[in-house]
mmCIF file of the C-alpha atoms, coordinates in Angstrom:
data_MODEL
# 
_entry.id   MODEL 
# 
loop_
_atom_site.group_PDB 
_atom_site.id 
_atom_site.type_symbol 
_atom_site.label_atom_id 
_atom_site.label_alt_id 
_atom_site.label_comp_id 
_atom_site.label_asym_id 
_atom_site.label_entity_id 
_atom_site.label_seq_id 
_atom_site.pdbx_PDB_ins_code 
_atom_site.Cartn_x 
_atom_site.Cartn_y 
_atom_site.Cartn_z 
_atom_site.occupancy 
_atom_site.B_iso_or_equiv 
_atom_site.pdbx_formal_charge 
_atom_site.auth_seq_id 
_atom_site.auth_comp_id 
_atom_site.auth_asym_id 
_atom_site.auth_atom_id 
_atom_site.pdbx_PDB_model_num 
ATOM 1   C CA . MET A 1 1   ? 21.072 -22.945 3.319   1.00 0.00 ? 1   MET A CA 1 
ATOM 2   C CA . ALA A 1 2   ? 19.915 -26.500 2.922   1.00 0.00 ? 2   ALA A CA 1 
ATOM 3   C CA . HIS A 1 3   ? 17.354 -26.407 5.718   1.00 0.00 ? 3   HIS A CA 1 
ATOM 4   C CA . GLU A 1 4   ? 13.725 -27.451 5.208   1.00 0.00 ? 4   GLU A CA 1 
ATOM 5   C CA . MET A 1 5   ? 11.399 -24.463 5.493   1.00 0.00 ? 5   MET A CA 1 
ATOM 6   C CA . ILE A 1 6   ? 8.745  -24.569 8.224   1.00 0.00 ? 6   ILE A CA 1 
ATOM 7   C CA . PRO A 1 7   ? 5.958  -22.059 7.619   1.00 0.00 ? 7   PRO A CA 1 
ATOM 8   C CA . SER A 1 8   ? 5.282  -19.400 10.218  1.00 0.00 ? 8   SER A CA 1 
ATOM 9   C CA . PRO A 1 9   ? 1.895  -19.432 11.980  1.00 0.00 ? 9   PRO A CA 1 
ATOM 10  C CA . ASN A 1 10  ? 1.878  -15.609 12.052  1.00 0.00 ? 10  ASN A CA 1 
ATOM 11  C CA . PRO A 1 11  ? 2.499  -13.855 8.717   1.00 0.00 ? 11  PRO A CA 1 
ATOM 12  C CA . GLU A 1 12  ? 4.300  -10.963 10.410  1.00 0.00 ? 12  GLU A CA 1 
ATOM 13  C CA . TYR A 1 13  ? 6.909  -13.358 11.740  1.00 0.00 ? 13  TYR A CA 1 
ATOM 14  C CA . PHE A 1 14  ? 8.995  -15.718 9.656   1.00 0.00 ? 14  PHE A CA 1 
ATOM 15  C CA . THR A 1 15  ? 9.933  -18.846 11.590  1.00 0.00 ? 15  THR A CA 1 
ATOM 16  C CA . HIS A 1 16  ? 12.357 -21.521 10.499  1.00 0.00 ? 16  HIS A CA 1 
ATOM 17  C CA . GLU A 1 17  ? 13.811 -24.511 12.369  1.00 0.00 ? 17  GLU A CA 1 
ATOM 18  C CA . PHE A 1 18  ? 17.058 -26.258 11.562  1.00 0.00 ? 18  PHE A CA 1 
ATOM 19  C CA . VAL A 1 19  ? 19.707 -28.462 13.168  1.00 0.00 ? 19  VAL A CA 1 
ATOM 20  C CA . VAL A 1 20  ? 23.253 -27.168 13.670  1.00 0.00 ? 20  VAL A CA 1 
ATOM 21  C CA . ASN A 1 21  ? 25.669 -29.126 11.491  1.00 0.00 ? 21  ASN A CA 1 
ATOM 22  C CA . GLU A 1 22  ? 29.425 -29.510 11.761  1.00 0.00 ? 22  GLU A CA 1 
ATOM 23  C CA . SER A 1 23  ? 30.229 -26.884 9.126   1.00 0.00 ? 23  SER A CA 1 
ATOM 24  C CA . ALA A 1 24  ? 28.757 -24.180 11.424  1.00 0.00 ? 24  ALA A CA 1 
ATOM 25  C CA . LEU A 1 25  ? 31.198 -24.888 14.272  1.00 0.00 ? 25  LEU A CA 1 
ATOM 26  C CA . ASP A 1 26  ? 34.401 -23.091 15.191  1.00 0.00 ? 26  ASP A CA 1 
ATOM 27  C CA . HIS A 1 27  ? 37.492 -24.336 17.051  1.00 0.00 ? 27  HIS A CA 1 
ATOM 28  C CA . ASN A 1 28  ? 35.580 -24.002 20.350  1.00 0.00 ? 28  ASN A CA 1 
ATOM 29  C CA . HIS A 1 29  ? 33.020 -26.548 19.079  1.00 0.00 ? 29  HIS A CA 1 
ATOM 30  C CA . HIS A 1 30  ? 30.088 -24.118 19.126  1.00 0.00 ? 30  HIS A CA 1 
ATOM 31  C CA . VAL A 1 31  ? 28.448 -22.148 16.306  1.00 0.00 ? 31  VAL A CA 1 
ATOM 32  C CA . ASN A 1 32  ? 30.894 -19.605 14.903  1.00 0.00 ? 32  ASN A CA 1 
ATOM 33  C CA . ASN A 1 33  ? 29.824 -15.985 15.393  1.00 0.00 ? 33  ASN A CA 1 
ATOM 34  C CA . VAL A 1 34  ? 30.337 -15.290 11.688  1.00 0.00 ? 34  VAL A CA 1 
ATOM 35  C CA . VAL A 1 35  ? 27.950 -18.138 10.855  1.00 0.00 ? 35  VAL A CA 1 
ATOM 36  C CA . PHE A 1 36  ? 25.242 -16.447 12.911  1.00 0.00 ? 36  PHE A CA 1 
ATOM 37  C CA . ILE A 1 37  ? 25.745 -13.246 10.892  1.00 0.00 ? 37  ILE A CA 1 
ATOM 38  C CA . GLN A 1 38  ? 25.401 -15.247 7.675   1.00 0.00 ? 38  GLN A CA 1 
ATOM 39  C CA . TRP A 1 39  ? 22.223 -16.893 8.994   1.00 0.00 ? 39  TRP A CA 1 
ATOM 40  C CA . ILE A 1 40  ? 20.777 -13.478 9.893   1.00 0.00 ? 40  ILE A CA 1 
ATOM 41  C CA . GLN A 1 41  ? 21.294 -12.338 6.311   1.00 0.00 ? 41  GLN A CA 1 
ATOM 42  C CA . ASP A 1 42  ? 20.218 -15.613 4.688   1.00 0.00 ? 42  ASP A CA 1 
ATOM 43  C CA . TYR A 1 43  ? 16.996 -15.996 6.656   1.00 0.00 ? 43  TYR A CA 1 
ATOM 44  C CA . SER A 1 44  ? 16.116 -12.320 6.268   1.00 0.00 ? 44  SER A CA 1 
ATOM 45  C CA . ILE A 1 45  ? 16.396 -12.784 2.511   1.00 0.00 ? 45  ILE A CA 1 
ATOM 46  C CA . LEU A 1 46  ? 14.416 -16.040 2.677   1.00 0.00 ? 46  LEU A CA 1 
ATOM 47  C CA . HIS A 1 47  ? 11.657 -14.177 4.539   1.00 0.00 ? 47  HIS A CA 1 
ATOM 48  C CA . ALA A 1 48  ? 11.639 -11.477 1.844   1.00 0.00 ? 48  ALA A CA 1 
ATOM 49  C CA . ASP A 1 49  ? 11.565 -14.145 -0.891  1.00 0.00 ? 49  ASP A CA 1 
ATOM 50  C CA . THR A 1 50  ? 8.753  -16.049 0.819   1.00 0.00 ? 50  THR A CA 1 
ATOM 51  C CA . CYS A 1 51  ? 6.440  -13.051 1.265   1.00 0.00 ? 51  CYS A CA 1 
ATOM 52  C CA . GLY A 1 52  ? 7.076  -11.772 -2.281  1.00 0.00 ? 52  GLY A CA 1 
ATOM 53  C CA . SER A 1 53  ? 9.085  -8.712  -1.286  1.00 0.00 ? 53  SER A CA 1 
ATOM 54  C CA . THR A 1 54  ? 12.179 -9.660  -3.279  1.00 0.00 ? 54  THR A CA 1 
ATOM 55  C CA . ALA A 1 55  ? 10.284 -9.891  -6.579  1.00 0.00 ? 55  ALA A CA 1 
ATOM 56  C CA . VAL A 1 56  ? 8.409  -6.617  -5.999  1.00 0.00 ? 56  VAL A CA 1 
ATOM 57  C CA . THR A 1 57  ? 11.564 -4.810  -4.856  1.00 0.00 ? 57  THR A CA 1 
ATOM 58  C CA . GLU A 1 58  ? 13.520 -5.947  -7.922  1.00 0.00 ? 58  GLU A CA 1 
ATOM 59  C CA . ALA A 1 59  ? 10.616 -4.999  -10.218 1.00 0.00 ? 59  ALA A CA 1 
ATOM 60  C CA . THR A 1 60  ? 10.863 -1.427  -8.904  1.00 0.00 ? 60  THR A CA 1 
ATOM 61  C CA . GLY A 1 61  ? 14.591 -1.346  -9.730  1.00 0.00 ? 61  GLY A CA 1 
ATOM 62  C CA . CYS A 1 62  ? 15.593 -1.416  -6.092  1.00 0.00 ? 62  CYS A CA 1 
ATOM 63  C CA . THR A 1 63  ? 17.439 -3.640  -3.666  1.00 0.00 ? 63  THR A CA 1 
ATOM 64  C CA . TRP A 1 64  ? 18.075 -3.943  0.072   1.00 0.00 ? 64  TRP A CA 1 
ATOM 65  C CA . MET A 1 65  ? 21.518 -3.424  1.593   1.00 0.00 ? 65  MET A CA 1 
ATOM 66  C CA . ILE A 1 66  ? 22.593 -3.893  5.185   1.00 0.00 ? 66  ILE A CA 1 
ATOM 67  C CA . PHE A 1 67  ? 23.500 -0.627  6.902   1.00 0.00 ? 67  PHE A CA 1 
ATOM 68  C CA . ASN A 1 68  ? 24.400 -2.071  10.315  1.00 0.00 ? 68  ASN A CA 1 
ATOM 69  C CA . HIS A 1 69  ? 24.009 -5.040  12.668  1.00 0.00 ? 69  HIS A CA 1 
ATOM 70  C CA . HIS A 1 70  ? 23.642 -5.115  16.427  1.00 0.00 ? 70  HIS A CA 1 
ATOM 71  C CA . VAL A 1 71  ? 24.054 -8.641  17.779  1.00 0.00 ? 71  VAL A CA 1 
ATOM 72  C CA . GLU A 1 72  ? 23.736 -9.959  21.321  1.00 0.00 ? 72  GLU A CA 1 
ATOM 73  C CA . TYR A 1 73  ? 25.115 -13.433 21.912  1.00 0.00 ? 73  TYR A CA 1 
ATOM 74  C CA . LYS A 1 74  ? 23.237 -14.861 24.901  1.00 0.00 ? 74  LYS A CA 1 
ATOM 75  C CA . ALA A 1 75  ? 24.180 -18.565 24.899  1.00 0.00 ? 75  ALA A CA 1 
ATOM 76  C CA . GLN A 1 76  ? 26.122 -21.048 22.817  1.00 0.00 ? 76  GLN A CA 1 
ATOM 77  C CA . ALA A 1 77  ? 24.716 -23.438 20.224  1.00 0.00 ? 77  ALA A CA 1 
ATOM 78  C CA . PHE A 1 78  ? 26.363 -26.780 19.550  1.00 0.00 ? 78  PHE A CA 1 
ATOM 79  C CA . LEU A 1 79  ? 26.430 -29.587 16.989  1.00 0.00 ? 79  LEU A CA 1 
ATOM 80  C CA . GLY A 1 80  ? 23.036 -31.256 16.768  1.00 0.00 ? 80  GLY A CA 1 
ATOM 81  C CA . ASP A 1 81  ? 21.119 -28.466 18.515  1.00 0.00 ? 81  ASP A CA 1 
ATOM 82  C CA . LYS A 1 82  ? 17.751 -27.792 16.928  1.00 0.00 ? 82  LYS A CA 1 
ATOM 83  C CA . ILE A 1 83  ? 17.423 -24.029 16.507  1.00 0.00 ? 83  ILE A CA 1 
ATOM 84  C CA . LYS A 1 84  ? 14.259 -22.018 15.949  1.00 0.00 ? 84  LYS A CA 1 
ATOM 85  C CA . LEU A 1 85  ? 14.844 -18.738 14.139  1.00 0.00 ? 85  LEU A CA 1 
ATOM 86  C CA . THR A 1 86  ? 12.186 -16.028 14.200  1.00 0.00 ? 86  THR A CA 1 
ATOM 87  C CA . THR A 1 87  ? 12.623 -12.840 12.172  1.00 0.00 ? 87  THR A CA 1 
ATOM 88  C CA . TRP A 1 88  ? 10.377 -9.859  11.554  1.00 0.00 ? 88  TRP A CA 1 
ATOM 89  C CA . VAL A 1 89  ? 10.454 -6.246  10.412  1.00 0.00 ? 89  VAL A CA 1 
ATOM 90  C CA . SER A 1 90  ? 9.705  -4.135  13.479  1.00 0.00 ? 90  SER A CA 1 
ATOM 91  C CA . ASP A 1 91  ? 9.962  -0.531  12.233  1.00 0.00 ? 91  ASP A CA 1 
ATOM 92  C CA . TYR A 1 92  ? 10.221 1.540   9.082   1.00 0.00 ? 92  TYR A CA 1 
ATOM 93  C CA . ALA A 1 93  ? 11.858 4.857   8.311   1.00 0.00 ? 93  ALA A CA 1 
ATOM 94  C CA . ARG A 1 94  ? 11.494 6.560   4.927   1.00 0.00 ? 94  ARG A CA 1 
ATOM 95  C CA . ALA A 1 95  ? 14.253 4.542   3.232   1.00 0.00 ? 95  ALA A CA 1 
ATOM 96  C CA . SER A 1 96  ? 15.160 1.839   5.751   1.00 0.00 ? 96  SER A CA 1 
ATOM 97  C CA . CYS A 1 97  ? 13.706 -0.760  8.039   1.00 0.00 ? 97  CYS A CA 1 
ATOM 98  C CA . LYS A 1 98  ? 14.685 -2.402  11.277  1.00 0.00 ? 98  LYS A CA 1 
ATOM 99  C CA . ARG A 1 99  ? 14.644 -6.195  11.218  1.00 0.00 ? 99  ARG A CA 1 
ATOM 100 C CA . ARG A 1 100 ? 14.949 -8.303  14.323  1.00 0.00 ? 100 ARG A CA 1 
ATOM 101 C CA . CYS A 1 101 ? 16.055 -11.926 14.610  1.00 0.00 ? 101 CYS A CA 1 
ATOM 102 C CA . ARG A 1 102 ? 15.906 -14.332 17.518  1.00 0.00 ? 102 ARG A CA 1 
ATOM 103 C CA . PHE A 1 103 ? 17.581 -17.742 17.604  1.00 0.00 ? 103 PHE A CA 1 
ATOM 104 C CA . GLU A 1 104 ? 16.296 -20.142 20.283  1.00 0.00 ? 104 GLU A CA 1 
ATOM 105 C CA . ARG A 1 105 ? 17.476 -23.628 21.205  1.00 0.00 ? 105 ARG A CA 1 
ATOM 106 C CA . VAL A 1 106 ? 14.355 -25.787 20.894  1.00 0.00 ? 106 VAL A CA 1 
ATOM 107 C CA . SER A 1 107 ? 15.343 -28.333 23.563  1.00 0.00 ? 107 SER A CA 1 
ATOM 108 C CA . ASP A 1 108 ? 15.262 -25.829 26.436  1.00 0.00 ? 108 ASP A CA 1 
ATOM 109 C CA . GLY A 1 109 ? 13.792 -22.648 24.916  1.00 0.00 ? 109 GLY A CA 1 
ATOM 110 C CA . LYS A 1 110 ? 17.018 -20.761 25.675  1.00 0.00 ? 110 LYS A CA 1 
ATOM 111 C CA . VAL A 1 111 ? 17.562 -17.646 23.547  1.00 0.00 ? 111 VAL A CA 1 
ATOM 112 C CA . VAL A 1 112 ? 20.957 -18.085 21.901  1.00 0.00 ? 112 VAL A CA 1 
ATOM 113 C CA . LEU A 1 113 ? 21.138 -14.813 19.977  1.00 0.00 ? 113 LEU A CA 1 
ATOM 114 C CA . GLU A 1 114 ? 19.101 -11.685 19.318  1.00 0.00 ? 114 GLU A CA 1 
ATOM 115 C CA . SER A 1 115 ? 19.890 -9.177  16.605  1.00 0.00 ? 115 SER A CA 1 
ATOM 116 C CA . GLU A 1 116 ? 18.711 -5.927  15.130  1.00 0.00 ? 116 GLU A CA 1 
ATOM 117 C CA . THR A 1 117 ? 19.709 -5.047  11.575  1.00 0.00 ? 117 THR A CA 1 
ATOM 118 C CA . ILE A 1 118 ? 19.042 -1.829  9.692   1.00 0.00 ? 118 ILE A CA 1 
ATOM 119 C CA . TRP A 1 119 ? 18.364 -2.560  6.031   1.00 0.00 ? 119 TRP A CA 1 
ATOM 120 C CA . ALA A 1 120 ? 18.539 0.361   3.580   1.00 0.00 ? 120 ALA A CA 1 
ATOM 121 C CA . PHE A 1 121 ? 16.263 0.501   0.527   1.00 0.00 ? 121 PHE A CA 1 
ATOM 122 C CA . ILE A 1 122 ? 18.455 1.397   -2.446  1.00 0.00 ? 122 ILE A CA 1 
ATOM 123 C CA . ASP A 1 123 ? 17.784 2.456   -6.023  1.00 0.00 ? 123 ASP A CA 1 
ATOM 124 C CA . ALA A 1 124 ? 19.947 -0.171  -7.754  1.00 0.00 ? 124 ALA A CA 1 
ATOM 125 C CA . LYS A 1 125 ? 20.914 2.014   -10.743 1.00 0.00 ? 125 LYS A CA 1 
ATOM 126 C CA . ARG A 1 126 ? 21.808 5.143   -8.790  1.00 0.00 ? 126 ARG A CA 1 
ATOM 127 C CA . GLY A 1 127 ? 23.133 3.378   -5.704  1.00 0.00 ? 127 GLY A CA 1 
ATOM 128 C CA . ARG A 1 128 ? 21.217 5.811   -3.492  1.00 0.00 ? 128 ARG A CA 1 
ATOM 129 C CA . LEU A 1 129 ? 18.639 5.563   -0.755  1.00 0.00 ? 129 LEU A CA 1 
ATOM 130 C CA . THR A 1 130 ? 15.063 5.786   -1.946  1.00 0.00 ? 130 THR A CA 1 
ATOM 131 C CA . ALA A 1 131 ? 11.700 5.731   -0.195  1.00 0.00 ? 131 ALA A CA 1 
ATOM 132 C CA . ILE A 1 132 ? 10.231 2.302   0.527   1.00 0.00 ? 132 ILE A CA 1 
ATOM 133 C CA . PRO A 1 133 ? 6.971  1.907   -1.404  1.00 0.00 ? 133 PRO A CA 1 
ATOM 134 C CA . GLU A 1 134 ? 3.882  1.098   0.684   1.00 0.00 ? 134 GLU A CA 1 
ATOM 135 C CA . ASN A 1 135 ? 3.265  -2.100  -1.300  1.00 0.00 ? 135 ASN A CA 1 
ATOM 136 C CA . VAL A 1 136 ? 6.693  -3.403  -0.236  1.00 0.00 ? 136 VAL A CA 1 
ATOM 137 C CA . LYS A 1 137 ? 5.963  -2.614  3.405   1.00 0.00 ? 137 LYS A CA 1 
ATOM 138 C CA . LEU A 1 138 ? 2.593  -4.357  3.217   1.00 0.00 ? 138 LEU A CA 1 
ATOM 139 C CA . LEU A 1 139 ? 4.205  -7.586  2.041   1.00 0.00 ? 139 LEU A CA 1 
ATOM 140 C CA . PHE A 1 140 ? 5.840  -7.986  5.453   1.00 0.00 ? 140 PHE A CA 1 
ATOM 141 C CA . GLN A 1 141 ? 2.429  -7.301  7.076   1.00 0.00 ? 141 GLN A CA 1 
ATOM 142 C CA . THR A 1 142 ? 3.852  -5.241  9.915   1.00 0.00 ? 142 THR A CA 1 
ATOM 143 C CA . LYS A 1 143 ? 1.766  -2.889  11.976  1.00 0.00 ? 143 LYS A CA 1 
# 
């Protein structure tokens, strides 16, 4: 990701704007579906890095792993489109969280994609699910 970070006005939500470049396109001349999946992962990690969650998670000997994705493609994005991504953690279970992402085309406000990803909190040495510490949850400032 070589996009300039734009800070989010609401700490619960991580917002980032970028312009679609040629490397994101497929043979149909719109953003490749696989690229969207990569962006979901990359910007989720960037959010975790930005709020300090990555450092705290690693210090506890843990990591996050994707358990599943649900993606709804609602419109196409094309070369030169300015896209606004918003991501947030919406819910927690004992050892996982639900993260949502929304990609909107800035020029017309059209939602291009919405996703829901379940991230599992894993003990890195044992490779097993472990409870998410409260201090990790608080870093995302969710309600």
